[in-house]
C-alpha positions as CSV (number, residue, x, y, z in Angstrom):
1,X,0.0,0.0,0.0
2,X,1.4,3.3,-1.0
3,X,1.6,5.6,2.0
4,X,-0.1,8.9,2.0
5,X,2.3,11.9,1.5
6,X,0.7,14.7,3.5
7,X,1.8,18.3,3.8
8,X,0.9,20.5,6.6
9,X,-1.4,23.5,6.3
10,X,-2.4,22.6,2.8
11,X,-6.1,21.9,2.2
12,X,-7.3,20.1,-0.9
13,X,-9.4,22.3,-3.2
14,X,-11.9,21.4,-5.9
15,X,-14.8,22.8,-7.8
16,X,-17.3,21.8,-5.1
17,X,-15.1,22.8,-2.1
18,X,-15.1,26.6,-2.2
19,X,-18.4,26.9,-0.4
20,X,-17.2,24.5,2.3
21,X,-13.9,26.4,2.8
22,X,-15.9,29.6,3.3
23,X,-18.2,27.9,5.7
24,X,-15.3,26.6,7.8
25,X,-13.7,30.0,7.8
26,X,-16.9,31.6,9.2
27,X,-17.0,28.8,11.8
28,X,-13.4,29.6,12.9
29,X,-14.2,33.3,13.2
30,X,-17.4,32.9,15.1
31,X,-16.8,30.0,17.6
32,X,-13.0,29.4,17.9
33,X,-12.6,31.4,21.2
34,X,-15.4,29.3,22.8
35,X,-14.0,26.0,21.6
36,X,-10.4,27.0,22.5
37,X,-11.5,27.8,26.0
38,X,-13.2,24.4,26.6
39,X,-10.8,22.1,24.6
40,X,-8.9,19.6,26.6
41,X,-6.8,16.9,24.9
42,X,-7.3,14.4,27.7
43,X,-11.0,14.9,28.5
44,X,-14.2,14.9,26.5
45,X,-15.2,18.6,26.2
46,X,-18.6,19.7,27.6
47,X,-19.6,22.3,25.0
48,X,-22.1,25.1,25.3
49,X,-25.7,23.9,24.9
50,X,-26.5,26.9,22.7
51,X,-27.2,25.7,19.1
52,X,-24.6,26.6,16.5
53,X,-25.7,27.1,12.9
54,X,-22.6,25.5,11.4
55,X,-22.8,22.1,13.2
56,X,-25.1,19.8,15.0
57,X,-24.7,18.7,18.7
58,X,-25.0,15.0,19.4
59,X,-25.6,13.5,22.8
60,X,-25.7,9.9,24.0
61,X,-29.3,8.5,24.0
62,X,-29.0,4.7,24.2
63,X,-26.6,1.9,24.8
64,X,-27.4,-1.4,23.1
65,X,-25.9,-4.8,23.8
66,X,-26.3,-7.8,21.6
67,X,-25.0,-11.3,22.7
68,X,-22.8,-13.4,20.5
69,X,-21.2,-16.6,21.8
70,X,-22.9,-17.5,25.1
71,X,-26.2,-15.7,24.4
72,X,-26.6,-15.1,20.7
73,X,-30.3,-14.2,21.2
74,X,-29.6,-11.7,23.9
75,X,-30.5,-8.1,23.0
76,X,-30.7,-5.4,25.7
77,X,-31.1,-1.6,25.7
78,X,-30.4,1.1,28.2
79,X,-31.9,4.5,27.7
80,X,-29.9,7.6,28.8
81,X,-31.8,10.6,30.2
82,X,-30.4,14.1,30.4
83,X,-29.8,13.8,34.2
84,X,-28.1,10.4,34.0
85,X,-24.6,10.2,35.5
86,X,-22.2,7.8,33.9
87,X,-18.8,6.3,34.5
88,X,-16.6,7.0,31.5
89,X,-14.4,3.9,31.2
90,X,-11.7,4.9,28.6
91,X,-8.1,3.8,28.0
92,X,-7.1,6.4,30.6
93,X,-9.1,4.8,33.4
94,X,-12.5,5.5,34.8
95,X,-14.0,8.8,35.8
96,X,-17.4,10.2,36.6
97,X,-18.9,12.7,34.2
98,X,-22.2,13.8,32.8
99,X,-23.6,12.7,29.5
100,X,-21.1,14.1,26.9
101,X,-22.0,16.3,23.9
102,X,-20.2,16.4,20.6
103,X,-20.4,18.8,17.7
104,X,-20.4,17.4,14.2
105,X,-20.6,19.1,10.8
106,X,-22.1,17.4,7.7
107,X,-21.8,17.6,3.9
108,X,-23.6,15.8,1.1
109,X,-22.0,12.7,-0.6
110,X,-23.1,10.2,-3.2
111,X,-23.7,6.5,-2.2
112,X,-24.5,3.7,-4.6
113,X,-27.0,1.6,-2.7
114,X,-30.1,-0.5,-3.0
115,X,-33.4,1.2,-3.7
116,X,-35.3,-0.9,-1.2
117,X,-33.2,-1.2,2.0
118,X,-35.9,-2.6,4.4
119,X,-34.4,-5.1,6.8
120,X,-36.7,-7.9,5.5
121,X,-35.6,-7.3,1.9
122,X,-31.9,-7.2,2.7
123,X,-32.2,-10.3,4.9
124,X,-33.8,-12.2,2.0
125,X,-30.8,-11.3,-0.2
126,X,-28.3,-12.4,2.4
127,X,-30.3,-15.6,3.0
128,X,-30.3,-16.5,-0.7
129,X,-26.5,-15.9,-0.9
130,X,-26.1,-18.2,2.1
131,X,-28.0,-21.0,0.4
132,X,-26.4,-20.6,-3.0
133,X,-22.9,-19.7,-1.9
134,X,-22.9,-16.7,-4.2
135,X,-24.3,-13.1,-3.9
136,X,-27.6,-12.1,-5.5
137,X,-27.2,-10.4,-8.9
138,X,-29.6,-7.6,-9.3
139,X,-30.2,-5.3,-12.3
140,X,-29.7,-1.6,-12.3
141,X,-33.4,-1.1,-11.5
142,X,-32.8,-2.3,-8.0
143,X,-30.0,0.3,-7.4
144,X,-29.9,4.0,-7.0
145,X,-27.2,6.7,-6.6
146,X,-28.4,8.9,-3.8
147,X,-27.1,12.1,-2.4
148,X,-27.1,11.7,1.4
149,X,-26.1,13.8,4.3
150,X,-22.8,12.5,5.8
151,X,-20.1,13.6,8.3
152,X,-17.8,16.3,6.9
153,X,-14.4,14.4,6.8
154,X,-12.6,17.5,5.7
155,X,-13.4,19.2,9.0
156,X,-11.0,18.5,11.8
157,X,-13.5,19.1,14.6
158,X,-15.9,16.7,13.1
159,X,-13.2,14.0,12.7
160,X,-12.1,14.6,16.3
161,X,-15.6,14.4,17.7
162,X,-16.3,11.1,15.9
163,X,-13.0,9.7,17.2
164,X,-13.9,10.6,20.8
165,X,-17.2,8.9,20.4
166,X,-15.4,5.7,19.7
167,X,-12.9,6.0,22.5
168,X,-15.1,5.8,25.6
169,X,-17.3,3.0,26.9
170,X,-19.8,4.2,29.4
171,X,-21.0,2.4,32.5
172,X,-24.1,3.2,34.4
173,X,-23.7,4.1,38.1
174,X,-25.4,1.3,40.1
175,X,-29.1,2.2,40.8
176,X,-29.3,5.0,38.2
177,X,-30.6,3.0,35.3
178,X,-31.8,-0.5,34.2
179,X,-31.2,-2.6,31.2
180,X,-34.3,-4.1,29.6
181,X,-34.8,-6.7,27.0
182,X,-35.6,-5.7,23.5
183,X,-37.1,-9.1,22.8
184,X,-39.4,-9.9,25.8
185,X,-39.5,-13.7,25.1
186,X,-35.8,-14.0,25.9
187,X,-35.1,-12.8,29.4
188,X,-31.5,-13.0,30.4
189,X,-31.6,-10.6,33.3
190,X,-30.4,-13.3,35.7
191,X,-27.5,-14.4,33.6
192,X,-24.3,-13.5,35.4
193,X,-21.7,-11.7,33.3
194,X,-23.9,-11.3,30.2
195,X,-22.3,-7.9,29.6
196,X,-18.9,-9.5,29.0
197,X,-20.1,-11.3,25.9
198,X,-21.4,-9.6,22.9
199,X,-21.3,-6.4,20.7
200,X,-21.8,-3.1,22.4
201,X,-23.3,-0.1,20.5
202,X,-23.7,3.5,21.7
203,X,-26.4,5.5,20.0
204,X,-26.0,9.3,19.7
205,X,-28.6,11.6,18.4
206,X,-28.9,15.3,17.5
207,X,-31.5,17.7,19.0
208,X,-34.1,16.9,16.4
209,X,-33.5,13.1,16.1
210,X,-33.0,13.7,12.4
211,X,-29.5,12.1,12.5
212,X,-28.3,9.1,14.5
213,X,-24.7,8.1,15.1
214,X,-24.1,4.4,15.9
215,X,-20.7,3.6,17.6
216,X,-19.6,0.0,17.7
217,X,-17.2,-1.3,20.3
218,X,-13.8,-2.5,18.9
219,X,-11.2,-5.0,20.0
220,X,-10.3,-5.1,23.7
221,X,-6.7,-3.9,24.3
222,X,-5.2,-7.1,25.4
223,X,-2.7,-9.5,24.0
224,X,-3.6,-12.8,25.7
225,X,-7.1,-14.0,26.5
226,X,-8.5,-12.1,29.4
227,X,-11.6,-10.4,30.7
228,X,-14.3,-8.6,28.7
229,X,-14.7,-9.5,25.1
230,X,-11.1,-10.1,24.3
231,X,-11.5,-13.8,23.5
232,X,-14.5,-13.2,21.4
233,X,-12.8,-10.4,19.6
234,X,-9.9,-12.6,18.7
235,X,-12.2,-15.3,17.3
236,X,-13.9,-12.7,15.1
237,X,-10.6,-11.1,14.1
238,X,-9.2,-14.4,12.9
239,X,-12.4,-15.3,11.2
240,X,-12.8,-12.0,9.4
241,X,-9.3,-11.0,8.5
242,X,-7.4,-14.3,7.8
243,X,-7.2,-16.1,4.5
244,X,-8.5,-19.4,6.0
245,X,-9.6,-19.1,9.6
246,X,-6.0,-18.7,10.9
247,X,-5.0,-22.0,9.4
248,X,-1.9,-22.7,7.3
249,X,0.1,-20.0,8.9
250,X,2.0,-19.4,12.1
251,X,1.9,-21.7,15.1
252,X,0.6,-19.0,17.5
253,X,-2.5,-18.2,15.5
254,X,-5.8,-19.2,17.1
255,X,-7.7,-21.5,14.7
256,X,-11.4,-20.6,14.5
257,X,-12.8,-23.0,11.9
258,X,-11.9,-26.2,10.0
259,X,-11.9,-25.1,6.4
260,X,-8.2,-25.7,5.5
261,X,-7.8,-28.4,2.8
262,X,-4.1,-28.5,2.0
263,X,-1.1,-26.2,1.6
264,X,-2.5,-22.7,0.8
265,X,-5.8,-24.2,-0.3
266,X,-9.1,-23.3,1.5
267,X,-12.8,-24.1,1.2
268,X,-14.5,-20.8,0.6
269,X,-18.0,-22.1,1.2
270,X,-16.9,-23.4,4.7
271,X,-15.5,-19.9,5.6
272,X,-18.7,-18.2,4.4
273,X,-20.8,-20.4,6.6
274,X,-18.7,-19.7,9.6
275,X,-18.9,-15.9,9.0
276,X,-22.7,-15.9,8.8
277,X,-23.4,-17.7,12.1
278,X,-25.6,-16.0,14.6
279,X,-22.8,-15.7,17.2
280,X,-20.6,-13.5,15.0
281,X,-20.2,-9.8,15.3
282,X,-21.6,-9.1,11.8
283,X,-24.9,-10.8,12.6
284,X,-25.0,-9.0,15.9
285,X,-24.5,-5.7,14.0
286,X,-27.3,-6.4,11.6
287,X,-29.7,-7.1,14.6
288,X,-28.6,-3.9,16.3
289,X,-29.3,-2.0,13.1
290,X,-32.8,-3.6,12.9
291,X,-33.6,-2.4,16.4
292,X,-32.2,1.1,15.7
293,X,-34.3,1.6,12.6
294,X,-37.4,0.5,14.5
295,X,-36.7,3.2,17.1
296,X,-35.8,5.9,14.5
297,X,-37.5,4.9,11.2
298,X,-37.2,8.4,9.6
299,X,-33.7,9.3,10.8
300,X,-30.5,9.4,8.8
301,X,-28.0,6.9,10.3
302,X,-24.2,7.3,10.4
303,X,-21.9,4.5,11.6
304,X,-18.4,4.8,13.2
305,X,-16.0,2.6,15.1
306,X,-12.4,1.8,16.0
307,X,-10.4,-1.3,15.1
308,X,-12.7,-4.3,14.8
309,X,-15.6,-2.1,15.5
310,X,-14.6,0.1,12.6
311,X,-14.4,-3.0,10.3
312,X,-17.9,-4.2,11.4
313,X,-19.2,-0.6,10.9
314,X,-17.9,-0.6,7.3
315,X,-19.5,-4.0,6.6
316,X,-22.8,-2.7,8.0
317,X,-22.5,0.4,5.9
318,X,-21.9,-1.6,2.7
319,X,-24.9,-3.8,3.5
320,X,-27.5,-0.9,3.9
321,X,-25.7,2.0,2.1
322,X,-24.8,4.1,5.1
323,X,-22.2,6.8,5.6
324,X,-19.3,5.3,7.6
325,X,-16.2,6.9,9.3
326,X,-13.7,4.5,10.9
327,X,-10.5,4.9,12.9
328,X,-7.6,2.5,12.6
329,X,-9.9,-0.2,11.2
330,X,-8.7,-3.6,10.2
331,X,-8.7,-4.0,6.4
332,X,-12.2,-5.3,5.7
333,X,-12.4,-6.0,2.0
334,X,-11.7,-9.7,2.5
335,X,-14.7,-10.4,4.7
336,X,-16.9,-8.1,2.6
337,X,-16.2,-10.4,-0.4
338,X,-17.4,-13.5,1.6
339,X,-20.6,-12.2,3.3
340,X,-22.7,-12.4,0.1
341,X,-23.4,-8.7,-0.1
342,X,-25.3,-7.8,-3.3
343,X,-22.8,-6.0,-5.7
344,X,-23.8,-3.1,-7.8
345,X,-24.1,-3.7,-11.6
346,X,-20.7,-3.9,-13.3
347,X,-18.7,-4.6,-10.1
348,X,-16.8,-7.7,-9.1
349,X,-18.2,-9.2,-5.8
350,X,-14.8,-10.7,-5.0
351,X,-13.1,-7.3,-5.1
352,X,-15.2,-4.9,-3.0
353,X,-12.2,-2.6,-2.7
354,X,-12.7,-1.6,-6.3
355,X,-16.3,-0.3,-5.7
356,X,-17.0,3.4,-6.0
357,X,-19.5,5.5,-4.0
358,X,-19.5,3.3,-0.9
359,X,-19.7,6.2,1.5
360,X,-16.9,4.8,3.7
361,X,-13.9,6.8,5.0
362,X,-11.1,5.1,6.9
363,X,-8.8,7.3,9.0
364,X,-5.4,5.9,10.1
365,X,-1.7,6.5,10.1
366,X,1.3,4.8,8.6
367,X,2.9,3.7,11.9
368,X,-0.1,1.4,12.7
369,X,0.6,-2.1,11.4
370,X,-3.0,-3.2,11.8
371,X,-4.4,-0.3,9.7
372,X,-1.7,-0.8,7.1
373,X,-2.2,-4.5,6.9
374,X,1.3,-5.5,7.9
375,X,0.8,-7.0,11.4
376,X,1.2,-10.6,10.2
377,X,4.9,-11.4,10.5
378,X,6.3,-14.4,12.5
379,X,7.5,-12.1,15.2
380,X,4.8,-9.4,15.1
381,X,2.8,-8.7,18.3
382,X,-0.4,-9.7,16.5
383,X,1.0,-13.2,15.7
384,X,2.4,-13.7,19.1
385,X,-1.0,-12.8,20.6
386,X,-2.8,-15.3,18.4
387,X,-4.3,-12.8,15.9
388,X,-4.1,-13.7,12.2
389,X,-4.3,-10.3,10.5
390,X,-3.7,-11.3,6.9
391,X,-6.0,-8.9,5.1
392,X,-4.5,-5.6,3.7
393,X,-7.3,-4.1,1.5
394,X,-9.8,-1.5,2.6
395,X,-13.1,-0.6,0.9
396,X,-14.1,3.0,0.3
397,X,-11.5,5.7,0.7
398,X,-8.4,5.9,2.9
399,X,-7.5,9.0,4.9
400,X,-4.0,8.4,6.0
401,X,-1.7,10.5,8.3
402,X,1.9,9.9,7.3
403,X,3.3,9.9,10.8
404,X,6.4,7.8,9.8
405,X,7.7,10.5,7.4
406,X,6.3,13.6,9.2
407,X,7.3,12.7,12.8
408,X,9.8,9.8,12.3
409,X,7.6,7.3,14.1
410,X,8.5,3.6,14.1
411,X,5.9,1.1,13.1
412,X,4.4,-0.5,16.3
413,X,1.3,-1.9,17.7
414,X,1.3,0.7,20.5
415,X,0.2,3.4,18.0
416,X,-3.1,1.5,17.3
417,X,-4.9,2.7,20.5
418,X,-7.6,5.2,19.9
419,X,-6.4,7.5,22.7
420,X,-3.0,7.9,21.1
421,X,-4.6,8.4,17.7
422,X,-6.7,11.3,19.2
423,X,-4.0,13.1,21.2
424,X,-0.8,12.3,19.1
425,X,-2.2,12.3,15.6
426,X,-5.5,14.1,15.0
427,X,-5.0,16.9,17.5
428,X,-1.3,17.2,16.6
429,X,-1.9,17.8,12.9
430,X,-3.2,21.2,11.7
431,X,-5.5,19.6,9.2
432,X,-7.0,16.3,8.1
433,X,-5.5,14.2,5.3
434,X,-6.9,14.0,1.8
435,X,-9.0,10.8,1.3
436,X,-8.5,8.6,-1.8
437,X,-9.3,5.0,-2.8
438,X,-6.8,2.2,-3.3
439,X,-8.4,-0.1,-5.8
440,X,-5.3,-2.1,-6.9
441,X,-4.9,-3.9,-3.6
442,X,-5.1,-7.7,-3.6
443,X,-5.6,-10.1,-0.6
444,X,-4.3,-13.6,-0.2
445,X,-2.8,-13.7,-3.7
446,X,-0.8,-16.9,-2.9
447,X,-3.9,-18.9,-1.8
448,X,-6.2,-21.2,-3.9
449,X,-9.9,-21.2,-3.0
450,X,-12.5,-23.7,-4.1
451,X,-16.3,-24.1,-3.5
452,X,-17.5,-27.3,-1.8
453,X,-20.2,-28.2,0.7
454,X,-19.7,-30.5,3.6
455,X,-21.4,-33.6,2.1
456,X,-19.7,-33.6,-1.3
457,X,-16.1,-34.8,-1.4
458,X,-13.7,-32.6,-3.2
459,X,-11.8,-34.4,-6.0
460,X,-8.1,-34.2,-5.5
461,X,-5.5,-34.7,-8.2
462,X,-2.3,-36.3,-6.8
463,X,1.0,-36.6,-8.8
464,X,2.9,-39.7,-8.0
465,X,6.5,-40.4,-9.0
466,X,7.0,-44.1,-10.1
467,X,10.3,-45.8,-10.8
468,X,10.3,-48.7,-13.4
469,X,12.7,-51.6,-13.5
470,X,13.3,-53.6,-16.7
471,X,13.6,-57.4,-16.5
472,X,14.6,-60.0,-19.1
473,X,11.9,-62.4,-17.8
474,X,8.5,-62.2,-16.3
475,X,8.2,-62.8,-12.5
476,X,5.2,-65.0,-11.7
477,X,5.8,-65.2,-7.9
478,X,6.9,-61.8,-6.6
479,X,8.3,-61.7,-3.1
480,X,9.1,-59.0,-0.5
481,X,12.7,-58.5,-1.6
482,X,12.7,-60.0,-5.1
483,X,11.2,-62.7,-7.3
484,X,10.5,-66.2,-5.9
485,X,10.5,-67.9,-9.3
486,X,13.1,-70.7,-9.9
487,X,16.2,-69.3,-11.5
488,X,17.2,-70.7,-14.9
489,X,20.5,-68.9,-15.0
490,X,23.4,-71.3,-15.0
491,X,25.6,-71.1,-11.9
492,X,29.4,-71.3,-12.1
493,X,31.0,-72.8,-9.1
494,X,34.5,-71.8,-8.1
495,X,36.4,-74.5,-6.3
496,X,38.9,-73.4,-3.8
497,X,41.4,-76.0,-2.4
498,X,42.6,-75.5,1.1
499,X,45.3,-77.6,2.6
500,X,45.3,-78.0,6.3
501,X,47.5,-80.2,8.4
502,X,44.6,-81.4,10.6
503,X,41.1,-80.8,11.6
504,X,40.3,-79.9,15.2
505,X,37.3,-81.9,16.5
506,X,37.5,-80.8,20.1
507,X,38.3,-77.1,20.4
508,X,39.3,-75.8,23.8
509,X,39.6,-72.3,25.5
510,X,43.2,-71.8,24.4
511,X,43.8,-74.3,21.7
512,X,42.7,-77.7,20.3
513,X,42.1,-80.5,22.7
514,X,42.4,-83.3,20.1
515,X,45.2,-85.9,20.7
516,X,48.5,-84.9,19.3
517,X,50.7,-87.4,17.4
518,X,54.5,-86.9,17.2
519,X,56.5,-88.8,14.7
520,X,60.3,-89.0,14.1
521,X,61.6,-89.1,10.6
522,X,65.2,-90.0,9.9
523,X,67.0,-88.3,7.1
524,X,69.9,-89.3,5.0
525,X,71.4,-85.9,4.4
526,X,74.7,-85.2,6.0
527,X,74.6,-83.0,9.1
528,X,77.3,-80.7,10.3
529,X,79.7,-81.9,12.9
530,X,78.7,-81.0,16.4
531,X,81.2,-81.2,19.2
532,X,79.2,-81.6,22.4
533,X,80.6,-80.9,25.9
534,X,78.5,-83.8,27.2
535,X,77.4,-87.1,25.7
536,X,74.7,-86.1,23.3
537,X,71.3,-87.7,23.9
538,X,68.2,-87.3,21.7
539,X,64.8,-87.8,23.2
540,X,61.7,-88.5,21.1
541,X,58.2,-88.6,22.7
542,X,55.4,-90.4,21.0
543,X,51.8,-90.3,22.2
544,X,49.3,-92.4,20.3
545,X,46.0,-91.5,22.0
546,X,45.3,-89.0,24.8
547,X,42.9,-90.5,27.3
548,X,43.0,-87.6,29.9
549,X,42.9,-84.2,28.1
550,X,43.7,-81.2,30.3
551,X,43.3,-77.4,30.1
552,X,46.7,-76.8,28.5
553,X,47.5,-80.2,26.9
554,X,47.3,-84.0,27.6
555,X,47.6,-85.4,31.1
556,X,48.5,-89.0,30.0
557,X,52.0,-90.4,31.0
558,X,54.4,-90.4,28.1
559,X,56.8,-93.1,27.1
560,X,60.4,-92.2,26.4
561,X,62.7,-93.9,23.9
562,X,66.5,-93.2,24.0
563,X,68.6,-93.5,20.9
564,X,72.4,-93.8,21.2
565,X,74.3,-90.7,20.2
566,X,72.1,-89.1,17.7
567,X,72.7,-85.6,16.4
568,X,69.8,-83.1,16.6
569,X,69.0,-80.6,13.9
570,X,66.8,-77.6,14.8
571,X,64.9,-76.0,12.0
572,X,63.3,-72.6,12.6
573,X,60.0,-72.0,10.7
574,X,57.6,-69.0,10.9
575,X,54.5,-69.4,13.2
576,X,51.2,-69.4,11.2
577,X,48.8,-69.6,14.2
578,X,50.0,-67.5,17.2
579,X,48.5,-68.3,20.6
580,X,46.1,-66.0,22.6
581,X,48.7,-64.9,25.1
582,X,52.0,-66.6,24.3
583,X,53.5,-69.4,22.2
584,X,52.6,-70.8,18.8
585,X,49.6,-73.0,18.1
586,X,51.1,-74.6,14.9
587,X,51.5,-78.4,14.9
588,X,55.1,-79.3,15.8
589,X,57.2,-81.8,13.8
590,X,60.6,-83.0,15.3
591,X,63.2,-84.4,13.0
592,X,66.1,-86.4,14.4
593,X,69.2,-86.8,12.3
594,X,71.3,-90.0,12.9
595,X,75.0,-90.2,12.1
596,X,75.8,-91.1,8.5
597,X,75.9,-94.8,7.9
598,X,79.0,-95.9,6.0
599,X,79.3,-99.0,4.1
600,X,81.8,-101.7,5.3
601,X,85.1,-101.8,3.8
């Protein structure tokens, strides 16, 4: 999204704005001392009750509460009288104050909307879209381009008053008022904690009841699940502003439906069904609007809100063709394309951001990642808190303060709070930014969406990689690790001859325990002359069979044969089989050499 490049003290001009500039100049000359004397950046100003010709004064008349998750049929209303004392619970804390008054200017704008906007007619269109999974296509005869009275978004005081309307949530002092059921058949007065579940709306009206301002409560300022409507807001956020119900993304995202099919593939029909359930904020907003039009059937209705409340306000405005002003709203074009809203002729229902004359104006600044659609990274606060903010496209027109370039702000979630927006942005700038649409925005461009109901299976095409082996013959009996058929291939046997001196039949721990046979072989070769110092004696030991084998040899007695004066020849041969710890395990052959035999003379 291209950030807005704003310049101070420069108001946009046009052919239809000269009268408005003159009107604002007269307003500054006539009432600026009075406003300056009562303006306080941290408190809601209590303005003079005298009527002013250049603007209308709005006061709080009703507070409406519609249940969502625990009590989807709950609908309560609290009427505010002129002498009612309220607790103003804002982001700065709680304080006691009287019913506030706000001054708002108006101007005419064009809105392309349905000719018949009765609640029953619009509900029929939405019901048909829910059954057919596609929005109703209507001819141009069902549409009209009306000039309606809307808030003057070029006037700073008007924008500031609407922002302050969205900042405070009012609580009745105990005993000063009573909530009553809008629908008598459903009495939830005894339900403990009913006010912590649902959508809250504040109804402001001017002195003549000709114009009504509806303020919808936005997301609770909490990261992890806590009190109030924080958990419900997270479920609605992830259902409205994620590509597929917070699935297929980061680990911390809180999953809110089961519409994910495969990698970056989502069932659109499943998401639409989840969006249109009675316990969702959009359905609660439609029911609130139905009750408001019943109380004020002839009044002109404006809608405003902050964050999630701003997005729901925009969806309600697109449904009934109402003027809408939001502050730091979450980009809402993605849910608008899934709710089955009837599109004007010649428009694409899947791209509501390309529609003209919607009557919606979205105020925000470039340092707010939620408004800019960038709070979806792996380490962003939204992701760590479980919020899946994947949408980035707004409908209508964007009115963006460029706080990053003008003030050097860093992008952070702390700048999203409405109190900081009022004191540090709107009041700090000398003028309001110029509003312009951004129709080239695209949401979820890397996703694939398909239409399928819950009973019809979705055909899936799978690509399988197969490896092929070529054989010279056909296997008739395949096995786990090869073919079990008899092999007809001739086998060549290699014969290896091994010559061993003996075979051990009784192996022992440290050698062979078989009987050992020692033989003496005489030789006829001459031997060297040996001069012994003592009479030479050659001893030969012969054992035929060992009857008592032992651990390290044979325990049988040996017989000794003595030969007269033989000469002994010792032959040193290498050891082929060394023992475990010492000695050689080769078989020993002893050769005795006798003196040469000479022939007689």
